[in-house]
N, C-alpha and C positions, 0 to 999 in steps of 0.2 A: 602018179608020174609027176615029176617036177619039171617045169619048163624053165630052163635057165640058159643063159649064154655064157660060155666059158671064154670065148674069144671072138671078136668081130671078124668078118671075112676081110674087111679092108686092112685090119691089123696083120692078118696072115700074109696078105700080099706085100705089105711094107716090110715085114720081116724077111720074106723071100727076096725082095729087092736088096735089102741090106746084106743078107747072107751071100747073094750073088756078087755084089760089089766087093765084099771082103774076100771073095774067092773060096768060101766055104762050100758052096754048091755051084753047079753049072745051071745056066738058065739065062733068060733075057731080063736083066735088071730093069731096063726101060719099060718093058711090057708089064712086069710086076708092079712097078711104080704107078704106071697109068691105070692099071686095074684097081690098085688101092685107092687112088684118087676118085675114080668113078664110083667105086663101091661106097666110099665114105660120103660122097655127095648124095648118092641114092639113099643111104641110110638116114641122112638129114633131110630127105624129101626134095632134093634139088636135082636137076638134070644137068649133066656136064655139057657145056656148049661144044659144038662140033669142032671149033677152032681153038679150044681151050689150051691145048698143048703146043700150039703155034706161038703163043704168047711167051716171050723170054722169061717172064716171071714164073711161069708154071712148067716150062719145058724142062726135060731131063738133061742136066748138064753133062759135060764130058769128063771132067776131072774127078778122081775118086773122092777127095775131100768135099768137093762141091756136090757130088751125087749123094753122099751120106748126109750132108746138111739139108739137101732138098727132100730126101726121104724122111728125115727127122721132122722137118717143118710140117710136111703134109700129114705125117702120122700124128703129130701133136694136134694139128687142127682137127683131124678126124676123131681123135680121142677126147676132145674138149668136152667137158661135162660128163665124162664117162667114168666117174669114180676115181679110184686110185691108179688106173692104168696110165693115164697121161703123166701123172706125177712120177710113177715108177720108171717110165720110159725116159722122161726128162732127166731124172736123177742118173740114169745109166748112160745116156748119150750126150747130155747137155745141149741138145738141139731142140728148138731154136734157142740160141744163147740169149738170155734175157736178164742175166744177173747184174749187168751194169746199167740197168734201166731205172732211172730215178733213184729211189732210196735203196734199191737192190744193189748196193756197191759190194762186190765180192770181198773186199778187204775189211769192211766194217760191219756189214750185215750178211752173215754167211747164210747159204742156202741149206735148209735142213736135209739131212741124208738118211735119217732113220727115225723110228719111234723109240722113245726111251722105254726101258723096262718098267712095268708098273710097280708101285711100292709093295704090293702084295708079294712080288717075287723076292724082294730083299727080305721081307719079313718071314716068308714061308719056305724059302729055298736059298738061304744065305750062302752056303758053300758053293753051289753051282752058279749063283748070281755073281759072286766074286771072281770065280774062274772065267765066266763069260766076259765080264767087263774088263778083265785083265788082258783079254785078246783084242780089245778095241784100242785104236790109236789115241783117242781122247777120252777114254772112260765112258761112262753111261750118260753121254750127251747126244743131242740130236745131230751133232756135227761130226761124230765119229764115223769113219768108213767101215761098213760091215763087210764081211767076206765077199759078198756078191759084187761089190763095186771097187774092191781094192785093185 
């Protein structure tokens, strides 16, 4: 038997909060959000203070855009150091927005969006490689948008 984690419980709660805010499912987005924060803190060995959500910085906001930003921030914090999950979610949502931070100027230093195909793909599967990169907006670069984020 292999013991492995496919998805963290806090990530599930944040995804449910996001889906609720977007109207894809019914439920209580605020409760999903708070559950996600508590589970993320617990996973990192921290206890959520009883008045944590009374703080305006952590409280669940009212506007849709603000709610998605708050969910994205807390999810990103919860997924920090969790392999590619945080990167993949940031690539999808762009929250928290950090591309204009220091040298991360979005007009000069683009954020990578995908892995490039390995050279062996070009060498061993040239026809399909050419077909695949023909569907990418910028060819086989890390800055092309793949189908998932178009």
